[in-house]
C-alpha positions as CSV (number, residue, x, y, z in Angstrom):
1,X,-0.1,0.3,0.2
2,X,1.3,3.6,-1.0
3,X,1.7,6.1,1.3
4,X,-1.2,8.3,-0.2
5,X,-3.7,5.7,-0.8
6,X,-6.8,6.6,-2.8
7,X,-9.6,6.0,-0.4
8,X,-11.7,5.2,-2.9
9,X,-10.4,1.8,-4.0
10,X,-8.6,0.5,-1.0
11,X,-10.1,-1.9,1.0
12,X,-9.5,-2.8,4.5
13,X,-7.4,-5.8,5.2
14,X,-9.8,-8.7,6.6
15,X,-12.8,-6.4,6.0
16,X,-15.8,-6.6,8.3
17,X,-19.3,-6.5,7.9
18,X,-21.6,-3.6,8.8
19,X,-23.6,-3.8,12.0
20,X,-27.1,-2.8,13.1
21,X,-28.5,-1.6,16.5
22,X,-29.8,-5.1,17.0
23,X,-26.1,-6.4,16.6
24,X,-24.5,-4.3,18.8
25,X,-23.3,-5.4,22.4
26,X,-25.8,-4.8,25.0
27,X,-24.1,-1.8,26.6
28,X,-24.0,0.1,23.3
29,X,-27.2,-0.8,22.6
30,X,-28.8,0.6,25.8
31,X,-26.7,4.1,25.0
32,X,-28.1,4.1,21.7
33,X,-31.7,3.7,23.2
34,X,-30.9,6.5,25.4
35,X,-29.9,8.7,22.7
36,X,-32.9,8.4,20.7
37,X,-31.5,6.8,17.7
38,X,-33.3,4.8,15.6
39,X,-30.4,3.2,13.6
40,X,-27.0,3.7,13.0
41,X,-25.3,6.3,10.7
42,X,-23.4,4.9,8.1
43,X,-20.0,6.0,9.4
44,X,-21.2,4.3,12.4
45,X,-22.1,0.9,11.4
46,X,-18.8,0.8,9.1
47,X,-16.4,2.0,11.8
48,X,-17.7,0.4,14.9
49,X,-17.0,-3.1,14.2
50,X,-13.3,-2.2,13.4
51,X,-12.9,0.1,16.4
52,X,-14.6,-3.2,18.7
53,X,-11.8,-5.1,16.9
54,X,-9.3,-2.8,18.2
55,X,-7.5,-1.7,14.8
56,X,-5.7,1.6,14.1
57,X,-7.9,3.2,11.8
58,X,-8.1,6.3,9.4
59,X,-11.7,7.1,8.8
60,X,-13.1,9.7,6.2
61,X,-16.3,11.1,7.2
62,X,-17.5,14.9,7.0
63,X,-18.9,17.1,9.7
64,X,-22.4,16.1,10.9
65,X,-22.2,12.3,9.7
66,X,-22.0,10.8,13.1
67,X,-18.6,10.3,13.5
68,X,-19.0,11.3,17.1
69,X,-20.9,8.3,18.0
70,X,-18.9,5.8,15.9
71,X,-16.0,6.5,18.4
72,X,-18.2,7.0,21.7
73,X,-20.0,3.7,21.3
74,X,-17.0,1.5,21.1
75,X,-15.6,2.8,24.6
76,X,-18.0,1.4,26.5
77,X,-16.8,-1.9,25.7
78,X,-12.9,-1.1,25.6
79,X,-12.9,0.9,28.8
80,X,-13.2,0.0,32.5
81,X,-15.6,1.9,34.3
82,X,-13.8,0.9,37.9
83,X,-10.5,2.0,36.7
84,X,-10.2,6.2,37.6
85,X,-7.7,7.0,35.1
86,X,-7.4,8.5,32.0
87,X,-8.2,5.4,29.3
88,X,-9.3,7.8,26.3
89,X,-8.1,10.8,24.7
90,X,-10.1,12.9,22.1
91,X,-8.1,15.9,20.4
92,X,-10.4,18.1,18.6
93,X,-9.4,21.5,17.0
94,X,-12.0,24.1,18.5
95,X,-13.4,24.7,21.9
96,X,-17.1,24.7,20.3
97,X,-16.3,20.8,19.0
98,X,-15.0,20.0,22.0
99,X,-18.1,21.0,24.3
100,X,-20.1,19.4,21.4
101,X,-18.3,15.8,22.0
102,X,-18.5,16.5,25.7
103,X,-22.1,16.5,25.6
104,X,-22.4,13.7,23.6
105,X,-19.8,11.7,25.8
106,X,-22.1,12.5,28.6
107,X,-25.4,11.4,27.2
108,X,-24.1,7.8,26.1
109,X,-21.2,7.0,28.6
110,X,-22.1,8.5,31.9
111,X,-25.2,6.2,32.8
112,X,-22.6,3.3,32.4
113,X,-20.5,4.5,34.8
114,X,-18.0,6.5,33.0
115,X,-16.8,10.1,33.7
116,X,-15.5,12.7,31.2
117,X,-13.9,16.2,31.5
118,X,-13.4,18.7,28.5
119,X,-10.3,21.1,28.5
120,X,-9.4,24.0,26.3
121,X,-7.4,27.0,26.3
122,X,-8.9,30.6,27.2
123,X,-10.2,29.6,30.7
124,X,-9.1,28.8,34.3
125,X,-7.6,25.6,35.5
126,X,-9.2,25.1,38.5
127,X,-12.0,23.0,37.2
128,X,-10.4,21.1,35.0
129,X,-7.7,20.2,37.5
130,X,-10.4,18.9,39.6
131,X,-12.3,17.0,37.3
132,X,-8.7,15.5,36.1
133,X,-7.7,14.4,39.5
134,X,-10.9,13.2,40.3
135,X,-10.5,10.2,37.9
136,X,-12.1,10.9,34.7
137,X,-11.9,8.5,32.0
138,X,-12.6,10.0,29.2
139,X,-10.5,13.4,28.5
140,X,-11.6,15.7,25.3
141,X,-9.8,18.7,24.6
142,X,-7.5,20.3,22.9
143,X,-4.1,19.8,22.1
144,X,-2.4,22.7,23.7
145,X,-4.3,22.6,26.7
146,X,-4.4,18.9,27.3
147,X,-0.2,19.4,26.7
148,X,-0.5,21.9,29.7
149,X,-2.1,19.7,32.0
150,X,0.4,16.9,31.0
151,X,3.6,19.3,31.9
152,X,2.0,20.2,35.2
153,X,1.3,16.3,35.9
154,X,-2.3,17.0,36.4
155,X,-3.1,13.9,34.3
156,X,-1.0,11.0,32.8
157,X,-1.6,8.9,29.9
158,X,0.0,5.5,31.9
159,X,-3.4,3.7,31.1
160,X,-4.4,5.1,27.9
161,X,-6.2,2.6,25.8
162,X,-7.8,4.7,22.9
163,X,-6.5,8.1,21.0
164,X,-8.8,9.9,18.9
165,X,-7.9,12.8,16.5
166,X,-11.3,14.5,15.3
167,X,-11.4,16.5,12.6
168,X,-7.4,16.1,11.7
169,X,-7.2,18.2,8.8
170,X,-9.0,21.1,10.8
171,X,-6.5,20.4,13.2
172,X,-3.9,20.9,11.4
173,X,-4.9,24.1,9.8
174,X,-5.3,25.5,13.2
175,X,-1.4,25.2,13.7
176,X,-1.9,22.2,16.1
177,X,0.9,20.5,14.6
178,X,3.8,21.2,17.0
179,X,1.4,20.9,20.1
180,X,0.7,17.3,18.5
181,X,4.2,16.3,18.3
182,X,5.3,17.4,21.7
183,X,2.1,15.8,23.0
184,X,3.4,12.4,21.4
185,X,6.2,12.5,24.2
186,X,3.9,11.5,26.8
187,X,2.2,8.6,24.7
188,X,2.8,5.0,26.8
189,X,5.6,3.0,25.0
190,X,2.8,0.0,24.6
191,X,0.6,-0.8,22.2
192,X,-2.9,1.1,22.3
193,X,-5.6,1.9,19.7
194,X,-5.1,4.9,17.7
195,X,-7.8,6.2,15.2
196,X,-8.0,9.6,13.1
197,X,-11.2,11.1,11.6
198,X,-11.2,13.7,8.9
199,X,-13.6,15.2,6.1
200,X,-10.6,15.4,3.6
201,X,-7.0,13.6,3.0
202,X,-4.6,16.0,1.8
203,X,-1.1,15.0,1.4
204,X,-0.3,16.6,5.0
205,X,-3.2,15.2,6.8
206,X,-1.7,11.7,5.6
207,X,1.8,12.4,6.4
208,X,0.9,13.4,10.1
209,X,-1.4,10.5,10.1
210,X,1.7,8.3,9.3
211,X,3.5,9.7,12.0
212,X,0.8,8.9,14.9
213,X,-0.3,6.1,13.2
214,X,2.6,3.5,11.2
215,X,-0.1,1.3,10.1
216,X,-3.4,2.3,9.8
217,X,-6.3,0.8,8.3
218,X,-8.0,3.1,5.8
219,X,-11.8,3.4,5.6
220,X,-14.2,5.3,3.5
221,X,-17.9,5.6,3.4
222,X,-18.6,4.4,0.1
223,X,-17.1,4.5,-3.5
224,X,-20.1,6.9,-4.7
225,X,-19.1,9.4,-1.9
226,X,-16.7,11.7,-1.7
227,X,-12.8,10.9,-1.6
228,X,-9.4,11.9,-1.2
229,X,-9.2,13.4,-4.6
230,X,-12.5,14.9,-4.8
231,X,-12.8,18.9,-4.9
232,X,-15.3,20.4,-2.5
233,X,-17.1,23.3,-4.3
234,X,-18.4,26.1,-2.0
235,X,-19.7,29.7,-2.6
236,X,-20.8,32.7,-0.5
237,X,-23.4,35.2,-1.5
238,X,-21.9,38.8,-0.9
239,X,-24.0,41.6,-0.4
240,X,-23.1,45.0,-1.9
241,X,-19.6,46.2,-2.2
242,X,-18.2,44.2,0.9
243,X,-16.4,41.8,-1.4
244,X,-12.8,42.7,-0.6
245,X,-13.7,42.6,3.5
246,X,-15.6,39.3,2.8
247,X,-12.4,37.9,1.2
248,X,-10.4,38.8,4.2
249,X,-12.7,37.0,6.5
250,X,-13.1,33.8,4.6
251,X,-9.6,33.5,4.3
252,X,-9.2,33.8,8.4
253,X,-11.9,31.2,8.4
254,X,-10.5,28.5,6.0
255,X,-6.7,29.5,6.7
256,X,-5.8,28.2,3.5
257,X,-1.9,26.6,3.0
258,X,-1.7,28.2,-0.5
259,X,-4.3,29.7,-3.0
260,X,-4.8,31.1,-6.2
261,X,-7.3,33.9,-6.2
262,X,-8.8,34.6,-9.7
263,X,-10.2,37.7,-11.0
264,X,-11.2,38.9,-14.7
265,X,-9.4,41.9,-15.3
266,X,-5.5,43.1,-14.6
267,X,-7.4,46.2,-12.9
268,X,-8.8,44.0,-10.4
269,X,-6.0,41.9,-9.9
270,X,-4.1,44.8,-8.9
271,X,-6.6,45.8,-6.5
272,X,-6.8,42.5,-4.8
273,X,-3.2,42.2,-4.7
274,X,-3.0,45.6,-2.9
275,X,-5.9,44.8,-0.3
276,X,-4.1,41.4,0.6
277,X,-0.6,42.6,1.2
278,X,-2.3,45.6,3.3
279,X,-3.7,43.3,5.6
280,X,-0.2,41.5,6.2
281,X,-0.9,38.7,3.8
282,X,1.9,36.9,1.6
283,X,0.6,37.8,-2.0
284,X,1.6,38.8,-5.2
285,X,-0.3,39.5,-8.4
286,X,0.5,37.5,-11.7
287,X,-1.0,39.6,-15.0
288,X,-0.2,40.4,-18.3
289,X,1.4,43.6,-17.1
290,X,4.6,42.2,-15.4
291,X,7.6,42.1,-17.4
292,X,9.3,38.8,-18.1
293,X,11.6,38.9,-15.4
294,X,8.9,39.7,-13.0
295,X,7.0,36.7,-14.0
296,X,9.8,34.3,-13.5
297,X,10.3,35.8,-10.3
298,X,6.8,34.9,-9.2
299,X,6.6,31.8,-10.7
300,X,9.9,30.6,-9.2
301,X,8.3,31.7,-5.6
302,X,5.0,29.9,-6.2
303,X,6.9,26.4,-7.4
304,X,9.1,26.7,-4.1
305,X,6.3,27.4,-2.2
306,X,7.6,30.4,-0.9
307,X,4.4,32.7,-1.9
308,X,1.1,31.8,-0.1
309,X,-1.5,33.7,-2.3
310,X,-1.5,34.5,-6.0
311,X,-3.7,36.8,-7.4
312,X,-4.2,36.1,-11.4
313,X,-6.1,36.2,-14.2
314,X,-7.2,33.1,-16.4
315,X,-4.7,34.3,-19.4
316,X,-1.8,34.5,-16.9
317,X,-2.3,31.5,-15.2
318,X,-3.1,29.2,-18.1
319,X,-0.7,26.4,-17.9
320,X,0.7,27.3,-14.2
321,X,0.7,23.9,-11.8
322,X,1.2,25.0,-8.0
323,X,2.1,21.9,-6.5
324,X,-0.4,20.9,-3.4
325,X,-2.6,23.9,-3.9
326,X,-5.1,23.5,-1.0
327,X,-7.4,26.4,-2.1
328,X,-8.9,28.1,-5.2
329,X,-11.0,31.5,-4.5
330,X,-12.8,32.9,-7.6
331,X,-13.2,36.3,-6.3
332,X,-15.2,37.3,-9.9
333,X,-17.1,34.4,-11.5
334,X,-15.8,33.6,-14.9
335,X,-17.5,35.0,-17.8
336,X,-17.2,31.5,-19.6
337,X,-18.9,28.8,-17.9
338,X,-16.1,26.3,-19.1
339,X,-13.5,28.7,-17.0
340,X,-14.7,27.4,-13.9
341,X,-13.6,23.7,-14.5
342,X,-10.2,25.0,-15.3
343,X,-10.2,27.3,-12.7
344,X,-11.3,24.9,-10.0
345,X,-9.1,22.2,-11.6
346,X,-5.9,24.0,-10.4
347,X,-6.3,22.3,-6.9
348,X,-7.2,18.6,-6.2
349,X,-3.9,17.0,-8.2
350,X,-2.1,14.1,-7.7
351,X,-4.0,12.6,-5.2
352,X,-4.8,15.7,-3.1
353,X,-7.8,17.1,-2.1
354,X,-8.7,20.4,-2.8
355,X,-11.7,23.6,-2.0
356,X,-13.1,25.7,-4.9
357,X,-14.8,28.7,-3.5
358,X,-16.7,31.3,-5.3
359,X,-17.7,34.8,-4.3
360,X,-20.8,35.8,-6.2
361,X,-23.5,38.5,-5.9
362,X,-27.6,37.6,-5.8
363,X,-27.4,37.7,-9.7
364,X,-24.1,35.8,-10.0
365,X,-25.6,32.9,-8.1
366,X,-27.7,32.0,-10.7
367,X,-25.0,31.5,-13.4
368,X,-23.4,29.9,-11.0
369,X,-26.1,27.1,-10.5
370,X,-26.5,26.6,-14.1
371,X,-22.4,25.7,-14.3
372,X,-23.3,23.4,-11.3
373,X,-26.3,21.6,-13.2
374,X,-24.4,21.6,-16.6
375,X,-21.0,19.6,-15.2
376,X,-23.2,17.8,-12.4
377,X,-21.0,19.8,-9.7
378,X,-22.7,19.5,-5.9
379,X,-22.3,23.0,-5.0
380,X,-22.8,24.2,-1.4
381,X,-23.9,27.3,-0.1
382,X,-21.8,28.5,3.1
383,X,-23.2,31.6,5.4
384,X,-20.8,34.5,5.3
385,X,-18.8,34.9,8.2
386,X,-19.4,37.8,10.1
387,X,-16.7,39.7,12.4
388,X,-17.8,38.2,15.4
389,X,-16.9,34.5,13.8
390,X,-13.4,35.9,12.9
391,X,-12.8,37.3,16.1
392,X,-13.5,34.0,18.0
393,X,-11.5,31.7,15.5
394,X,-8.4,34.3,15.4
395,X,-8.8,34.1,19.3
396,X,-8.4,30.6,19.7
397,X,-5.6,30.3,17.4
398,X,-3.4,33.2,19.4
399,X,-4.5,31.5,22.4
400,X,-3.0,28.2,21.8
401,X,-0.3,29.8,20.0
402,X,0.6,32.1,23.2
403,X,0.1,28.9,25.6
404,X,2.5,27.2,23.6
405,X,5.0,29.8,23.7
406,X,4.5,30.2,27.6
407,X,5.2,26.5,27.9
408,X,8.9,27.2,26.3
409,X,10.1,29.5,28.8
410,X,12.1,28.3,31.8
411,X,12.0,29.5,35.2
412,X,14.3,32.5,34.8
413,X,12.0,33.9,31.9
414,X,9.1,32.9,34.1
415,X,10.1,35.1,36.8
416,X,11.3,37.9,34.8
417,X,8.2,38.2,33.0
418,X,6.5,38.6,36.4
419,X,7.2,42.3,36.6
420,X,4.7,43.0,33.8
421,X,1.8,41.2,35.5
422,X,0.8,44.8,37.6
423,X,0.7,46.2,34.2
424,X,-0.9,43.7,32.3
425,X,-3.8,43.7,34.9
426,X,-4.2,47.6,34.6
427,X,-4.1,47.4,30.9
428,X,-6.9,44.9,30.9
429,X,-8.8,46.8,33.2
430,X,-9.1,49.9,31.4
431,X,-11.3,50.2,28.3
432,X,-9.3,52.7,26.7
433,X,-5.7,50.8,27.4
434,X,-7.2,47.8,25.7
435,X,-6.1,49.1,22.3
436,X,-2.7,48.6,23.7
437,X,-3.2,44.8,24.1
438,X,-4.9,44.3,20.9
439,X,-2.3,45.9,19.1
440,X,0.3,43.5,20.6
441,X,-2.0,40.2,19.8
442,X,-2.4,41.5,16.3
443,X,1.2,42.0,15.5
444,X,2.2,38.5,17.1
445,X,-0.5,36.8,15.3
446,X,0.2,38.5,12.0
447,X,4.1,37.8,12.2
448,X,3.3,34.1,13.6
449,X,0.7,33.1,10.9
450,X,0.8,35.6,8.1
451,X,4.4,36.8,7.8
452,X,5.7,36.5,4.1
453,X,8.1,33.5,3.4
454,X,11.6,34.7,2.8
455,X,11.9,34.9,-1.1
456,X,13.9,32.5,-2.7
457,X,17.2,33.8,-4.6
458,X,17.1,31.4,-7.4
459,X,16.7,34.1,-10.0
460,X,19.9,36.6,-9.4
461,X,18.7,40.5,-9.2
462,X,20.2,42.7,-11.7
463,X,23.5,44.0,-11.1
464,X,23.8,47.5,-10.6
465,X,26.8,49.6,-12.6
466,X,29.9,49.4,-10.8
467,X,30.6,52.7,-8.9
468,X,33.9,54.3,-9.8
469,X,36.6,54.0,-7.6
470,X,38.1,57.2,-6.0
471,X,41.2,58.8,-7.2
472,X,44.0,57.8,-5.1
473,X,46.0,60.4,-3.8
474,X,49.8,60.6,-3.8
475,X,51.6,58.9,-1.0
476,X,53.0,61.2,1.8
477,X,56.7,61.1,2.2
478,X,57.7,58.5,4.4
479,X,59.9,59.5,7.5
480,X,63.4,58.7,7.4
481,X,63.8,54.8,8.6
482,X,65.4,54.2,11.7
483,X,67.2,51.7,9.9
484,X,69.2,54.3,7.8
485,X,69.9,56.4,10.9
486,X,71.6,52.8,12.4
487,X,73.5,52.6,9.1
488,X,75.0,56.5,9.4
489,X,75.8,55.8,12.9
490,X,77.8,52.5,11.9
491,X,79.6,54.5,9.1
492,X,80.9,57.0,11.5
493,X,82.1,54.7,13.9
494,X,84.1,53.2,10.9
495,X,85.3,56.3,9.4
496,X,87.0,57.7,12.7
497,X,86.6,61.1,14.3
498,X,85.5,63.8,11.9
499,X,87.3,67.1,11.3
500,X,85.9,70.1,13.6
501,X,86.2,72.6,11.1
502,X,84.0,71.0,8.5
503,X,80.8,72.4,7.9
504,X,78.0,70.4,9.6
505,X,74.5,70.0,7.4
506,X,71.9,72.0,8.7
507,X,68.4,69.7,9.4
508,X,66.5,72.1,7.0
509,X,68.6,70.8,3.9
510,X,67.8,67.3,4.7
511,X,64.8,66.1,2.7
512,X,62.8,62.9,3.6
513,X,63.7,59.9,2.6
514,X,62.2,59.0,-1.2
515,X,61.7,62.6,-2.1
516,X,63.8,64.8,-4.6
517,X,66.3,66.8,-3.4
518,X,65.3,70.4,-2.9
519,X,66.9,73.1,-4.7
520,X,68.6,76.0,-2.6
521,X,69.1,79.6,-3.2
522,X,71.9,80.4,-6.1
523,X,74.4,81.9,-3.4
524,X,73.9,78.9,-1.1
525,X,74.3,75.8,-3.4
526,X,78.0,75.1,-4.0
527,X,81.1,76.5,-2.7
528,X,84.6,75.8,-4.6
529,X,87.3,74.2,-2.3
530,X,90.7,73.3,-3.3
531,X,91.5,71.1,-6.5
532,X,93.2,67.8,-6.0
533,X,96.6,67.2,-8.4
534,X,96.0,65.8,-11.7
535,X,97.8,62.5,-11.3
536,X,95.4,61.7,-8.2
537,X,92.5,59.5,-9.6
538,X,89.9,59.7,-7.2
539,X,85.8,58.0,-7.8
540,X,83.5,61.3,-7.6
541,X,80.3,61.2,-6.9
542,X,77.6,63.2,-8.4
543,X,75.8,65.7,-6.4
544,X,74.4,63.8,-3.7
545,X,70.7,63.5,-2.4
546,X,70.0,65.8,0.3
547,X,69.5,63.1,2.7
548,X,72.7,61.6,2.1
549,X,75.1,64.8,2.4
550,X,77.9,63.8,5.1
551,X,80.6,65.8,7.0
552,X,84.0,66.1,5.4
553,X,86.1,63.0,6.1
554,X,83.0,60.5,5.8
555,X,82.0,58.5,2.7
556,X,79.3,59.9,0.7
557,X,76.2,57.6,0.8
558,X,74.2,56.9,-2.4
559,X,70.5,58.3,-1.9
560,X,67.7,56.3,-2.4
561,X,66.0,56.7,-5.7
562,X,62.3,56.5,-6.2
563,X,62.5,54.9,-9.7
564,X,64.7,52.2,-11.5
565,X,66.2,55.0,-13.6
566,X,67.7,56.6,-10.5
567,X,68.9,53.6,-8.9
568,X,70.8,52.8,-12.3
569,X,72.4,56.3,-12.2
570,X,73.8,55.9,-8.7
571,X,75.3,52.5,-9.5
572,X,77.1,54.0,-12.5
573,X,78.4,57.0,-10.9
574,X,79.6,54.9,-7.9
575,X,81.4,52.1,-10.0
576,X,82.9,54.4,-12.6
577,X,86.2,56.4,-11.7
578,X,86.6,59.7,-13.6
579,X,89.7,61.8,-13.5
580,X,88.4,65.3,-12.1
581,X,88.8,67.5,-8.9
582,X,86.6,66.2,-5.6
583,X,83.7,68.7,-5.2
584,X,82.3,69.1,-2.0
585,X,78.9,70.4,-1.5
586,X,78.5,72.5,1.1
587,X,75.4,72.6,3.6
588,X,73.3,75.4,4.6
589,X,73.9,77.7,6.4
590,X,77.5,78.1,4.0
591,X,80.6,79.5,5.7
592,X,82.4,81.7,3.4
593,X,86.0,81.1,3.0
594,X,88.7,83.9,3.6
595,X,89.2,85.9,0.4
596,X,92.5,84.5,0.4
597,X,91.7,81.2,0.2
598,X,89.3,81.9,-2.8
599,X,91.6,83.6,-4.6
600,X,95.2,81.8,-4.3
601,X,94.5,78.1,-2.6
602,X,97.2,76.7,-1.0
603,X,98.6,73.5,-2.6
604,X,99.0,70.3,-1.1
605,X,102.2,69.3,0.3
606,X,104.1,67.2,-2.1
607,X,105.5,64.8,0.5
608,X,102.1,64.1,1.8
609,X,99.9,63.4,-1.1
610,X,96.1,64.0,-0.5
611,X,94.4,61.5,1.3
612,X,92.3,59.3,-1.3
613,X,88.3,59.1,0.2
614,X,87.0,56.6,1.8
615,X,86.4,53.5,-0.5
616,X,82.6,52.7,-1.0
617,X,81.6,49.5,0.0
618,X,79.3,47.8,-2.0
619,X,76.2,45.9,-0.6
620,X,76.2,48.6,2.7
621,X,72.5,49.6,1.3
622,X,69.9,48.4,-0.6
623,X,67.9,50.5,-3.3
624,X,63.9,50.9,-2.5
625,X,61.6,48.7,-4.5
626,X,59.1,50.9,-6.9
């Protein structure tokens, strides 16, 4: 058997015959008599034999079909009235349904010695705790409040014999799945009987059923009745100009997983999309006015399940296949009768179920009925939900969400939140300040249930043109490195003491490393000194950089140049000896020589030739790279 069977064709293994009232056990027959039922409903006649046989069941049955009696009557035979523990647990989606099941349980089971209790959120715990500790054998409630009592140890499932999920499809649409999974941890490890009743069986309901009932027996009413692959056709009569607000109320009541909303014109598509987005829903439009790129982005979100509501026209949505689409809403009836079939056929595909909803006026209702007669569609009219109906459903949802969040808080968080209890009481007691509480609840509800899904990034967005990079300014000249200063000191120690009479360079004339030498005024540039004899060959350096000027008697240090051409010129000057006179560059301030020294320089003594300059030691410096 496949994971998602066709309930219209799959028959239970070892099928059991239907039963009548006369064939029921005595306790069950007496209970039917107290209820005043002349005969059993079809779902009761088919399901009761399997439940008495202790089989795990998944039963397809609509609301009002008598399914409550189908799982309550077998409890009279399966449970022990002398054991005052929870033996049967019935989980329901709403408090109204919980009260209804509790009334039927009291009618059918109380006379047989069984006690039942109904538990749901939004009310105090006192009476519920007293009934649970009093030994109620049948517990009926919503998953959130049942989980609260389990966490507080007000009840135990140790003696559980029968677990029932009533209206499982609505339970999942209400957002109870996390509570259902959390409750699963408290179920006994031993075998117990589990049953699930649902009007429809979309894939997510069957998937959830497999998590709680590994090997169920599937049972449907009959092959002629609606089955898992059918589409439920509903319509609402909308008076006047209230169609947009009516759409919002229907969405809140139905709470569809995903839906396509059809309109006849592009203008109406844009309007409905704007209304839904303003109400906080994850909605987008799909019409011929969109560019090809925007259409691809919308289609990508739809196929990936990242868009909840798609508003479209017939032409734009032609050929569009949305996986597991739960609802089709026709905001405007189609102009062509055949278009209704194409619209409704978007849902209920691939073995899933679906709901087709039409919003019509009193005149459009006549045309819709003609479509139903032509194609043999069973159209069901539903009363338009009021604001009070929506407020009740929304209140139940936000209550279970807040209770679930409260259960996740640890002791420290609970202690921290107590500081706001006085404020909460004062706000609740004031009619004017109640708007603050309503605002907080509305924001939490919208962010939790209707927040837009993060858009997938499968289609890359158009890239913006690159911005021009700012122009880089010339780097500021670097300060003289300390390494160069250490080299200069080593050169001074190797050359010995210097002539005290030699002029000392001024700090004003020393340029920063890597900068070009600064031109000095004409009268301060060069001061000629004694010329060496012609026969003396001395390596002469070109005019040194300002930062390489050394006092007389020291070896001049080649300057670091900023370019490769400058470095090559320095090597050529150092290595190539030239016959010329030694020229010394004086540093500012220039000491003017005596007039007689300038006019008649005293020649060097013959016996003592002029000392050769200190040899330049190669490898003592390394020019700076580019």
